[in-house]
Each structure stands twice: as C-alpha cells, then as structure tokens.
Residue, then its C-alpha position, 0 to 999 in steps of 0.5 A: m445551537a448544539s443540535s444544529l452543530v451535531s446535525t452539521l457534523a453528522f452531515a459532514q461525516i456522511i459526505l466524507v464517507q460517501y465521497v471522499e472515502l469512496t474515492l480513496f477506496i477506488a483509487g487505493t484498491v486499483g493502486s494496491l493491485l497494480n503495486i502487487l502486480l509490479f513488485s511481484q515481477k522478477k526485476f523487483r523481487s531481487n531488491s530487498c526494499c521492493i519486497y517490503f513494498l510488496a508486503a506493504s501493498i498487500s496490507t494496504l489492500i486489506m486495510l482499505f477493504v476492512g476499514i472503508l467498505p463497512q463504513i460505506y455499507a453502513l450509510n444505506h443499510t442501518p440499522s442492520e444485524l450485520f453491525n454487531d460486536n463480532l464484526c467490530k472485533i474482526r474489523t478492528y483487529l484486521a485493520q490494526v494488524n495491517a495498518m501496523a504492519c504497513r507502517w513498520l514495513l515502511t520503517i524497516a524499508c528505511i532501515d534497509r536502505c541505510l544498511l545498503t549504503s553503509a560503508d561496512a560490508r557486514f551491514r550491507r549483507l543484511a539488505t538482501a532479498p532472503i533476509a527481507r523475506k524473513i523480516v516480513f514473516f517475523l513482522y507479520i507474526v508480531w503484529i498478528l499477536i500484539p493487537i489481540h486485545a481487539l478481539i476481546f474488548e472491542e464492541t459496537r456502541r452506535v450503529g449508523y456511522f459504524i463506530c467500534i470502541m473498547s468496552t472498558d476504560a483500561s482497554a481503551i487507554y491501553h489501545n490508545i497508548y500503544t497505537i500512539i507510540a507504536g503507530g504514531i511516534l516510533p515509525p516517523l522518528i525512525m524514518l526521519a533518523s534513517t533518512k538523515i543517516l541515509w543522506a549522510s551515507l550517500q554524501a560520503k559515497r558520492q565523495r569517494r566514488e570513482l568511475i563506474e561501469g555502465r552496468q553498475r550505473r544502471n543498477e545504481t539508477q534503479d536503487t536510486q529510484v527505489l530510494i525516491m519511492l521510499l522517501l516519497q512514501v515516508v513524506i506521505f505517511i508522516v503528513f497524513t498519519l500523524p493527524y490520526m494519532s494526534s487528536n480524536l477531536y477531528f474524528a471525521f477528518t482523521q478517519v479519512a486521513v489514515f487511508v490516504h497513504p494506502a490509497v496513493t502509494f502506487y501513484s507516488n511510486t509511478l511518479a518517482s520511478r522510471t523503472f517502475r513506470n517502464e515495468l508497468f508499460i511492459i505488463i500492459r503491453k503483454i496484457l494487450i498482446n494476450v487479448c489480441r491473441q485470444r481474439f485472433y484464435h477466436i476469429r480463426r475458430i469461427h471462420p477457419g476458411t478465411f485464413t487459407a490465403t497464400g502470398t499477400h492475399r487476405p480474404n474478407n480483408l481481415p487484418m493479419i495479426p503478428i503472433n510473437 
C-alpha cells in the first residue's frame, strides 16, 4: 500500500514537471519578455508603478529559468554530475533573491499607489519615477544580502526530482521562518492594507473631484489602468503564493503554484489595461514594418533593375511597399 502511494506521488510529480511546469515556463517566459519590452517604453517609464512592474518582470524571468529549467532537465538526465551541492546553492540563492524581490516590488507598488492618491502633497511627491528607481536598487541590495545563507547551507540529498534542502536543522528552521514571514505573511498583509487605504482614498477623491480637462482625464485613465493591473496581480499573487507558504505536505502542487504568478503577469496586464494593449499593438506593428522594410531592401539588392519604373508602371508585377 505504501509503495503504491509513493509510486503514485512520484508519477504525479513527473506529470506536474513535464507538462504543467513546462507550460508555465513557456507562457511565463514569453509574457515576462513582453512585459519587459512594453514597460521599457517611454510612455511607461515615467510612471513609478510601471518601474516596479518592469523590475518585477525581470525577476520573474530569472525565477522561471532557475526554478523550472533544472526540474525539466532532471527528468531525462539523472543521475548526472550536474546536480551537485554547488548547483543547489546557486539555484536556491537566485530563486530566493528574485522571488523575494518580485513579491516586495509588488508590495512597494501597492504602497506607491497609496502615496499617489494621498491628499498630502508630500506623500504624492514620493510616488515618482526617480524615487522608484532608487527604491528598486535598494530593494535588490537587501534581497541579495538576506538569502546569503542559501550559498552556505544548501545541499542535494536526492537526485531525480532534483530536491535541494538545508544541510542543518537550524538553517532549515531559519529558512522556513524567514520565508514564511518575509514571503508569505508580510507581503499579502501589506497589499491588503494598501488596497483598503487606496480604496478609501479613491472614494474621497471622487467625492471632492470637480470637472477636469480632457488631458487630465486621459492621464487619470492611464493611472486607473495601471492600478487595475496592480490589483489583479495582487489577487493572483495571494491566491497562488499562499499555498506554497502554508504547507509542505502538498510539495508537488506548491512547486507548481509558486510559478503561476510569474507566468501570468503579462496576460493579466494585457487583460486589465487598454493602454498596455495599445502599446503592444504599436510595438508589433513597428516590428512588422521593419521586417517588410528589410525584405524590400533585400529584394531591391537582388533585382535592382525591377525598380526603375516610372509613373504607375510596375515591372514584374512587384508590389510597391510604402516606406515611412
């Protein structure tokens, strides 16, 4: 009976890694790259919340690579000399740095929106792009230093499903406590408190708001869409991250659940924000125009004589491609 249960769990882990985690890796990688591309645009770089989104997208991309790729590789390449203590140390450290940075960037983004909607001008001045860049830099420094214990105490105990664990009981207890508090309790509490404050601020602002000009209304619309993206990410984060922190009993499931938020942020942003979607369409159109332009010049170099036409005559029936 026990051996049958172990075999069933092992098979379930393989299915989760081979299909579910692979799907999350592909979707998350594409989404994170598109997030980075879009939030790097000038339209979003001046928005402090979007700067946090950009940094978080970079962290989620790294997290997906160091968290999922070794699992997928281990399915078909074990035993292997690659899966040693050094790989475990580096993998766990990078995963911790970027997972914690991603969670706290999202948390700071919630606080940033609260500051922006504050009635106090001193608080609103803190929600600016230059300050956001400094906070991002400081936050990465903090999370580069805090998980340093992973580079010392992490080791491989079982090669196959590729499990890395702490080498001593004391380090394991410290790691679990710090992960649960810093990654599973504080961020959701701060996010929920910020959401409540933000809602109250928006209600108060709506009550005292007078007629505004069209340009101000467009800016407000963009801020509202950024806020919707943030709130949607908060919901996804809480739903799929808390199970990872709450119990080790469902290890196979939680190993997948922790990657859901990094994998779907781009798609939630696209769903929530019309400005984000429009910017995506603009970038796609630019790429298509550049491809057509390169193809046009390539054809022109190969057949220079076919483009000597005058008037409306087109030799060889080649299409005339307008170049902006």
